[in-house]
N, C-alpha and C positions, 0 to 999 in steps of 0.2 A: 602361434602368430598372428601379425599385427591385422585388426580388422579394419575394413576400407569403407570409408562414409559414403552414402550414395548423397549426389549432389548433379547441380544443373547450371550452366555457363552463366556468368554474371550476366551475360546481355540476354539470356533467353526468357524473359518477358516480353521486353522490348522488342525484339525480331521475330517473335513466333508468328506462325500464320495459322489461322483457324481451319480445319481440316474436315472432311467428312465423317469421323468419328465424333469430334466435338458437337458437330451438329444434329446426330443420331441421337449422344447422351443427352441433348439440351430437349428435343424433342419429345425424347421418353419421359424425363424430368415434368414436362408440360404435360402429357397424357396423365401420367400421375398424380398430379396435383389436381390437376383438371379446372386451372386457373392462370390466366392471364400477365403475363411478369414483362415488367422492363428488362432491358439488356444491362441497365444497373442491379437491377434484383436478381438476376440469373449471375452476374459474375463471381459469386463465391461459388457456387456449386460447378460455375466452369473452371476456376481456378481449381479444386479440390479434386475434379475429376483430372485435371491434366497433370497436378503433381503426381497423383496415385498410378496414372497411365505411364508417366514417365521411368517414376522408381521401380513397377512393375519390369518394364522394359530394361532398365538396368539389371535390377536382381539376375534376369533370365540372362542376359550377356555374362556375366560373372560366374553364372551355374554354369554356363556349355561353352566356357574358354578355358584358357591355363589359365596360370597363374597370374594374379593381379599385383602388378610392380607397386610396390611400397618401400622407400627408402632404407629403412633398417633391415630390410629380409638381405641373405645372402643366396648367389644364384650359381647358377652353374652352366658350362658350355652346352647349349643345346635346349637348354629350357625356353619353354613357349610361354611371352609374356603379353599381357594388354594394360592399357596404360588409358585410366579412367579420365585424367587431364588433358587427355588427347581423343578425347571424344571416342576409348575404347580402341584405337589404332593396336593391331598386334604385330608381334614380332618376335626374332628368334635372338636369343644370345650365342653373341661369335665368337665372344674374349671376354677374360676377365682379368684385371691387372690391379697389384697395389696403387691407390690414390695418395697423393701426395698434397698436402695442403696444412701450412700453419694454424690455422684458423681451428683444425677438428683434430680427432683423434684418431685411430686409425679407419680407415675405409676402404671401399674396392670400387673401379670403376670399369662398368660391362659396356661393352660394344654390342650393339641391338642391331642388327638387319631389319629394318621396317618391313611391313607389309606392301610399302609405296615402292621398293627396291634403296631407299636413302640408309645410311647408317647413322645411328646417333647415340652419345655416350651418355649412361645414366650412373649416376650414385647407386650405391649396396654398403649394405654393414653400416650404415648412418644413422646413428641413434637419435640425435637432436634434427628432425626435419619437421615442419608442419605437414607434410601428408602423411605421418605417422600417427596424426592424432584420428582417433574412433571419430570425432566430433569434427563436422566440415567447418572451415573457417569461418570468419563471421560474415562476410560477403556471401560465400557460400548458403551459410544460415539461412541469410534472408530469400533468397531464391525459391527456400521451400517455407517462407512464413508468410500464410496469405494475407495476416494483417496488412506486415508490409507491403507485400506484393500488390495488395488494393489499395493501398496509399500512396504509392511511387508509381505504378503503372495505371491506376485504375480509369483514368481517361483515356488511356492510349487503347485498353482494351476492350473498352465500351465502343469506342468507335470502329474498332476489328470487329467486335459479333455485331453491331449495327449494320455492316457493311454484309457483314455475309449474309445475316437475315434477309436483307433487302435483295439479294439475290438468290436466295430460297423460296421456289413458288410455291412451297407447301406450308410457306410460314404467314399469317397475315398480322398486319398492325393496326391498332386503334388508338390513336392519344400516348404514343409512345410504347405502348404493351403488344406484348407477339402470343402467337397461338396457334396451334396445327389449325389448318383448314377442315381436316377430315371429322374435327370433333365438334364444328360447330352446327349450331340447331339450325334448322331449316325456317328462313324466314320468307313469306309467301308476297305477293304483290300486294293479296288483303289487308295483311300486317301493315305494310307501309303506308296504305292507304288512311288506315285506323291511325298510326301516327301522321300522317297528316293534318287528320280532322281534329286532333287534340291541341294541337300548335296553332291552327286555326282559332279555333276557342279560345287559347292563350293570348289571341290578339296581337303575336309581334312579340310576346314574351320568352326568351328562352328558356329551354325548360329541361330537365338531366333525364338519362336515360330511363332510371329507375321510375320515373312519373309516368311515364310513355311506358312501359312494360305493363300499367295498371290496365290500360285502355287497348293497347295493342292484343295483348290473350294468348302469348306463345303457351306449348305442353307446360301442363303444372308439373309434372315430372322434371321437368328441365331442371338442372341445375342450375341456381340464380347468376353466377358469374358467367355461365356459358350464354346463359338466353342474354344478359344484357350485352356481354360482347359481340355475340351473334347479330342483336338488333343494332350495337353501333357500326357493325362493318355493312349491315344491310343499307343502311342509313347514308353511311358515307359514299356508299357507291351509286346513290340513287340523287339526280342532279336536283332534284326539289328541295333537300337538305342542306342546311350550312352548319359543321358544328362550330361553335364559337367560344368557346369554352376557354379560362386560362390555361397554362401547363397545370397537368396533374386533376381538371376537372373536366368534365363531359359535357357542353350543354348543345343542346339542339334548337333550329329556328328554321324558318321557312323563308327562302331566299326571295320571294316574291314580297314577304312581308318587312324585309329589310328597308331600311333609309336609302334612299338612290347614292347620296354621298357615301353611302359603303359598297354597294355594289360597285359605282360609278365613281372615278377621282373628278371634283369639280376643277372645271378648264381653268380655273384662275388658280389651281394649285401646279400645274403643269409645268414644267420648266424644259425647254427644249436645249438639250446640252450646247454650249456656246464653248470652242476650241479657244485655249489661251495659255499662253507661257509662263507656267506657276512660276518660273527664276525670278521673274520679274515683281515679284511680292517682296517688298522691303520686312523686315523682322516687325517692324511697328506696324504694318499691314497685317502679318499673320497673327500677330496677337489682337490685335481689333476682330479678326474673323473669327476666330474662336470664343470672345466673348459676346461679339453677334449671337454664334451657334446656330447658324441655318442651317435646316436638316438637309441641306445639300454642299455646306461648305465642308474643305477640305483640311481644314488645319488639325492638327492632332491635338483633341480636345475630349480625349477619354481619361474621367477622373480617376484618380489614383485609388480611390473607394465611392461606395455607392453615397452618395447623398440623400439625406432625408428632408430637404426642402432645396429647390432653386428658384429665383425670378426670373420672369420669359418678358421679353417686351413683343408686343404683337408689331406684326407687318400687316400692310393692306389686307394681303392674300387670306391670310389666316382669319382676319378679321370679319370679310365679307363671306366668309366659307362656314365662320362659325366652326374652328379647328384650332387645334394647336398641335405645332410640331414635334415629333420626335427625334429629337438630337441626341447624341453622345450624354449631353449632361442630364437628360431628364429620361432616357429609355428605360434606366433601372427602376422608376416608379410606376411606369404602366406596366400590365399585365401583357405577358407573351404567352406563347404557343410552343407545341411540339410542330406542329403541321400548318395548323390551320391559319389561311391568311387573314379572317377577321375575327376581333375577338371583343365580346360584350363586355361591358363592367360599368359601375357605377361611381361619375364625381359627385361629391359632397363639399358644397357650399359650406366654408368652414365658418362665415357669419350668420346664416340661416339655417344650416342645417338640409337645406333642400339638397335632395339625390336627383340626379339628372341621368337620364340612361344614356351610356356613351361607348363608343367603339373604338378600338383600336384598329387602323388600317396598316396591318404591319411591313406588307412592300412598300408601300407609296409613303412610309413615315407619317404619317399624321393621326389624330385622335379627333374624332366627328361628334357633334351632338352640344354643340355651345354655343350656337345663334341665337335662340332665346336669351340664352344666360347674358350673352354679350349685351340683347337690346334692353334687359331688366337695368341693367347695371349702367346702363348709358357709357360703354365704353366705346374709343374710338382710336382709330391706328395709330401705335406708339404709346397705348395703357401698358402696364405693368401688373402682370398676375404672378401669383406667389403658387407653387403646386407643391402638395407636402406628400410624404407618404405615408399612406394610414395604416394603423396597428389592423385594420379589418381588411382580411381577405377579401378581392374583388373590388375593391375602393380606394380611391384615391382624392383628395381633399385639393378642393383649388381654392384662391381667394382673389377676389379683384380688390386692389389698394384704393377704395374709393371715400371719400368725404362728402363735405357737405360743396354742393354746387356752388361753382365761382364763378365771374367770367375772366377770361384771359384771351393774350395775345397768341392765337395759334396760326400757323401756316395753314392755310386754305385753299382747295381744289377746286378751281372755277374751271368749266368746261362749254366751249362755245358749240354753238348751235353746228358747227363744219367739225367738231371734234378736236380742236383746239386746246391745248390744256396751257393754263396760266394760274399765279399763285400769290397769294393776297395774304397779307396779315390782316387778320379779322379778329374780333373779338366773340369768342365761341364759349359754349357753358362747357365747366368741366368738370366730372365727377370722380376722376381719380388719379391717382399718380402716372407722371407720365415722364417716358425719356424724351426731354427737349428738343433732341435733335431727329427723333423720330415717327414726330407728334404731327399729323394732318389730319383736318376736319376736311371730310367728303361728304360735304351737304346734298350733292345732287346724285343719289346713288343711283338713279336709272340711267341718267348720261355716261356716267361711268363704266355701268355693267355694258350698255352697248358699245362701249370701246372693246371690250374682251369678245362681246359677242361678233362683233363684225374682223375682231383681228388686226383692225388697222395698226394699233402701235407693233403687233408681233411681227408683221410684215416691215417693218419700217426699218433699217439697215441699222445695225446696233450704233455704230458712229454715230448717226443722224440723232439716233433718241438720244444718247447720253447727252451730246453737245447742246441739246434741246433743252433739254432739264436742267442743263448746269446754266443755260444763260438766263433761264427764266430764276432759277432758285438763288442766282446773286443780287438779282434786282431787291431782293429782299432784306440784302446786307449791306451797309451804307460804305463798309469797308471793300465790296464786291468782291469777296472771297467765299467760298464754302468746306465746309467739312463732307469728308466722304461719304462718311455714316448719313448724313442729311443726304447727299444724293442715292444713296442705296435704297432707302426708304421710299424716297418720290419714286424711283424709277419703276419701285416694287407695285406701284399702283396700278399698272397700267401693262407691266410687263414681269413674269417670272423670273429674277434675275440674283443669283446668289454673289456674295460679296469679292470672292476672289476673280472672277471674269471682270467685274466694273473695275479692280484697282491694278488688274494685268494690262487694262485697255487705258487707264489714266497714265500708267508706268509707260505703256509702248508710245505715247504720245505727248510727249514732256513739251513742246515746243506750243500746242494747245493747252493742255490743263499743267500749267504751273506750280509744282509743289512746292510751296511757302514755309512748309513747317509743319510737325505735329498732324499730318494728312489734313492739313487745309490746302486749297487748291484757288487758283484763278486763270481765268483765260488768259492766254498770250496774246500780246499787243496786235499782230498780225491776223488775230481770228476775231479781234472784236467786231460788234456792229459799228 
């Protein structure tokens, strides 16, 4: 008799749902090894257990039912059959007749009354058929191959495991690792107070859990992995502490010792969304939007592969706040985290080797900690900064493209006592490479800060703001026109505005803002002073 291979449907792993039996097995596995694991680390155990469970189930079905249908076999009226390829559906043979097909030798056709009430025809006595092979077909083999399953469906399965774990109250997670709550070591308020004291002594420098354990003094007999995981969970649930390590590394800091612009987004970086019709943007405008790479930009700007270095141009808000934007082009260079909203890391000055404590504020898409570095290098809005991926974990290299100080003509912001703004071309000391269209000197910083503090420019209607800046800037050009990139950089001195809404506003008012080509604009005659 021909044997029948045990197989799974081709789409089995793509469509499966995590069930209670799966969770019970994984609970038991974590109990046994007493080590917290990520969903990815548990994936191999899960796949192996699922395969074994399904094959055991199929074997029982084969043992408890009638003959298994195989095309090579002969059947008689009244035979009870089961069909593995039809999810082990049962049926009864109601008729047998000779088959006729020039492509095959003699064979039979059996009529089967299926359990669902339908009648179907099947070949019998057919020696040459794939289902006669004891080994599964190539696609069926792959459904039972753990390596193939992980490489093909790993991401989908991990996502399903994470979702199931999230809904399981008996499991807890720290930095992507899961463990049963019932095995945790008890961490008391006293232990947490000792952890706070240790972090106080560190003066805001984040510490790994293993260092805190030296001061917390959990029971000596406790499994070290469980003690570390238990302390991590207790710290996570206490509002005094902030987990600030990059993905795969746990570091703890006291929230009250974090810099203010880590806990609170600087006002100068906040963007109040402007509704606009994106269909108004030309291909040329979208291409420049991608090149500018504003963190609030909407251009499809995801690089095909991770970059090793990127040069960005500072706009006024980031220059003044001492921050860098996290954009699609640079985000892969900065550390991220599984859950933490803030990540502590180190910036390294490529020229001097200086190490600068810095923070990624993930949700708000900026890196902070560079204000003093900007001052030291005497940078201005429009300066170019090179960001380089480091080979050292937890570090990112930055380079100000500095040179010997020279005097050059630079658009300079002059703020009147009434808060009015004018621009003038004045000689300014220049210490670094600039983007000429985005460079502005702002000598009266206190007056500029007052504009942001008062919110006067933010309250101004957007069209009025754009028109005022447009008219002021064209005074610096004898040809009476400006480039859109100049206008974008200038407006961001008083209000955070991405490039897209600005370009849409220009395009929606073609009589006032006349496009003369290459994203240069002039004021329409009827709107001139």
